PAZAPA-758331 format. One line per field, with one value per residue (C-alpha): x, z, y; residue in one letter; residue number from 0. Coordinates in steps of 0.25 Angstrom, whole numbers, padded with zeros to 4 digits. Each point is the difference from the previous one (the first is absolute). Example, Ala and Ser with C-alpha at 12.3 -4.5 7.8 and 13.67 -1.06 7.14 Angstrom:
2
xx = 0049_0006
zz = 0031_-0002
yy = -0018_0014
rest = a_s
nr = 0_1
***
This chain:
90
xx = 0034_-0011_-0008_0007_0011_0005_0015_0000_0014_0005_0011_0005_0007_0011_-0002_0013_0008_-0005_-0001_-0012_-0004_-0009_-0007_-0011_-0010_-0005_-0014_-0009_0003_-0003_0014_0014_0007_0013_0007_-0005_0010_0007_-0002_0008_0008_0002_0006_0001_0003_-0007_-0012_-0015_-0008_-0007_0017_0001_-0015_0009_0013_-0005_-0008_0006_-0009_-0013_0003_-0004_-0016_-0003_-0013_0010_0008_-0010_-0006_0014_0000_-0013_0002_0015_-0006_0008_0003_0004_0013_-0006_-0004_-0010_-0009_-0001_-0015_0002_-0013_-0006_0005_0014
zz = 0281_0010_0002_0013_-0006_0003_-0008_-0016_-0002_-0015_-0009_-0013_-0008_-0008_-0005_-0009_0012_0012_0007_0008_0007_0008_0006_0010_0008_0013_-0004_-0010_-0015_-0013_-0009_0007_-0002_-0009_0014_0005_0010_-0006_0013_-0005_-0014_0000_-0010_-0004_-0014_-0010_-0009_-0002_0011_0003_0004_0008_0004_0009_0001_0006_0010_0004_0008_-0011_-0007_-0014_-0003_0012_0004_0004_-0013_-0011_0009_-0002_-0016_-0001_0004_-0007_-0009_-0009_0003_-0007_0003_0007_0015_0000_-0012_0010_0005_0013_0002_0011_-0005_0001
yy = 0008_-0001_0010_0004_0001_0015_0001_-0001_-0008_0003_-0010_0005_-0015_0004_-0015_-0002_0007_-0009_0014_0004_0011_0004_0012_-0001_0011_0001_0001_-0005_0009_-0004_0006_0003_0015_0003_0000_-0011_-0008_-0013_-0009_-0011_-0007_-0015_-0007_-0015_-0007_0009_-0010_-0001_0006_-0013_-0006_0015_-0001_-0014_0007_0017_-0009_-0013_-0006_0002_-0015_0001_-0006_0006_0009_0010_-0003_-0002_0017_0005_-0004_0005_0014_0004_0010_0008_0014_0012_0006_0012_-0003_0012_-0009_-0012_-0004_-0008_-0009_-0008_-0013_0004
rest = m_l_p_e_a_i_w_t_y_l_e_l_w_y_p_e_r_g_l_m_v_t_a_h_i_t_r_k_a_s_g_m_t_v_n_q_a_i_a_a_i_i_y_v_q_p_g_p_p_e_d_l_i_t_r_f_s_w_t_t_t_r_g_s_d_r_y_v_e_r_l_q_g_l_k_p_w_p_d_d_i_t_k_i_t_i_d_e_r_g
nr = 0_1_2_3_4_5_6_7_8_9_10_11_12_13_14_15_16_17_18_19_20_21_22_23_24_25_26_27_28_29_30_31_32_33_34_35_36_37_38_39_40_41_42_43_44_45_46_47_48_49_50_51_52_53_54_55_56_57_58_59_60_61_62_63_64_65_66_67_68_69_70_71_72_73_74_75_76_77_78_79_80_81_82_83_84_85_86_87_88_89
***
């Protein structure tokens, strides 16, 4: 999100399961490979994405700028990690 950022960070959310899987690369990248290592798996009470934002990131409060930013950044993913495109905004 910052121009000087050099890491690529990906979160895959499964709202119906309350699951978030994250991966990161220590450089800028526009996608991930099928053998990308998983950095973390977080499990919370399932629910709609609007509720999961505060569950996955308990320091983010509903209605805050960060909350709105995360909500607007959510996109459905194509069920194939090689088809994911990571944009500059996140």
